[in-house]
N, C-alpha and C positions, 0 to 999 in steps of 0.2 A: 194163852201166851206161852205156855210151856212147849207147845208144838212148834212155834217159830224158833225156839232155841235149838231145836234139832237140825235146823237148816244152816247151810253155809252161804253167806252173802258175798257178792263180789261186784266189781265195777263192770258195767255193760260196755263191751267194746263198740267203737263207732262202726257203722255199717258201710261207710265209704261213699254214701250217696251224695255228699257234698264235694267230693273230690272230682274235679273235672277230668283227670286222667282216667279214672275208673269208669266214669260215664262214657267217655269216648271209646274206651276199650270195649265196653258192652255194646255200644252202637255198631262198632266195626265187626264184632263177632256176630251180631244179629244179621248184618248185611252179608257176611261171608256164608252164614247158614242159608240165607235166601239164595245165594249163588249155587250152593250145593244142591238145593232143591230144584233150581232151574236146570242144572245139568241132567237131572233125572227126568224132569217134565218141561220140555221146551215151551209149552203154552202157559206157563205159570204166570199168574197175575196176583197182585197183592191189593188189599183193600186200603184205600186212602180216605181219611175223613176230611170233610170240607164243610164249612159253614156256608149255607145258601140262604138267600132272602126269598121268602114266599111272596106271592102277589099281594097279600094283605099287609106286608111290611114286617112280619115276624121272621126271626132267624131260626133255622133248624140245622142240625148236623146231619149231613147225608154222606153215605159211603159210595165211592165209585171205584171201579176196578182200574188198576194202574199196571201197565206192562213193565216187566222187569227186563232190563237189557243185560246181556251177558258181559262179563269182564274178561272173556277170553276170545281169541281169534285163531283161526286155522290158517297157517301159512300156505303158500303155493305147493310145497312139498308134502303137506299133510300134517306137519307138526303143529301142536297146539301151544300157544303162548298166552299166559294169563297176566293181567295187571290187577293191582289192588287199588281201589279208588277211594279217596277221601274227598267228598264233595264232587267237584268237577275235575279234579286233578288226580293223576295216577301217582302213587308213591314211588319214589326213586330209591331203590334199595342200595345201589352203588352209583357212583358218579356216571350219569348218562344211561343207566340201566334200570328201567322201570318194569321190565317184563320178567316173568318166571317161566322158564322152559318146562313144559309139562310133558311133552312127547306125544301121547295119544289121549283121546277122551276117556279111556279106561282108567288112566292114572289121575284124572282131574280131581276126583273125590279125595284121594290121599293127599294131594298137594294142598287142597283147601283145608283139610284137617291139620296138616303141618303148620299152615299159616295161622289157623285159629289157636293152636297150642303156643305159637310164638307170641301172639297177641296176649294170651292169658299170662304168659311168663314175663311180659313187660318188655320184650325185645324191640317193639315198635313204638315205645312211648315217646322217643325223641321225634319221630315223624308225626305222632298225633298232636303234640303240643307246638310243633314248628309254626303252624299257621297263626297262632295267637300273637306272636311277636311281629309278624308282617302286616297285621291289620292296622290301619291308621286309627288314631284317636278320634272318636266321633264326638259331637257336641253333647250327646247324652252321657258318654263316659266322663267328659269334663265336669258336667253338672254333678255326677255321682262321686266325684273326687278320685276317679281312677287315673293314674298317671302311668305313662310308658317311659322306660329308660331310653334316652336318645341313642340312636344307632350311630356307630362310629362313622365319621365323615358326614354327619348331618349338618344342617344349617345352624343348629343351636350351639355348635362348638365355637364358631367364629365370632 
């Protein structure tokens, strides 16, 4: 017992795993890192796990290779423009502007690195959480007691 008295005890800080903003940040950083690897190796594929049913009726997890699509395009003049995608939509950094002007493929790695640092610093958090308010309330949400604040101009006001 005397050896425990020589230690200093403290409260363990939360790891943030329950925070949806941090989870979305990590997922976006992971996808940006995949885009960085894709810029180096155009034939990059990632492993996707899928549950398949065997002929005897049992289920097993199988891996299959999934192609990664680039988030950048080359314009007619040779300039590279990159978008950052959340799901099926491209992020809109400014009103009507969802592309980042890269210039050439040599600078793509640096631009992706800059975007990753911006995500880590929390500069894109308002974009990461924007989709949650737009999603309609499902019956499962209603059963779980989740409520959404009515949007201004909705039918619930009248």
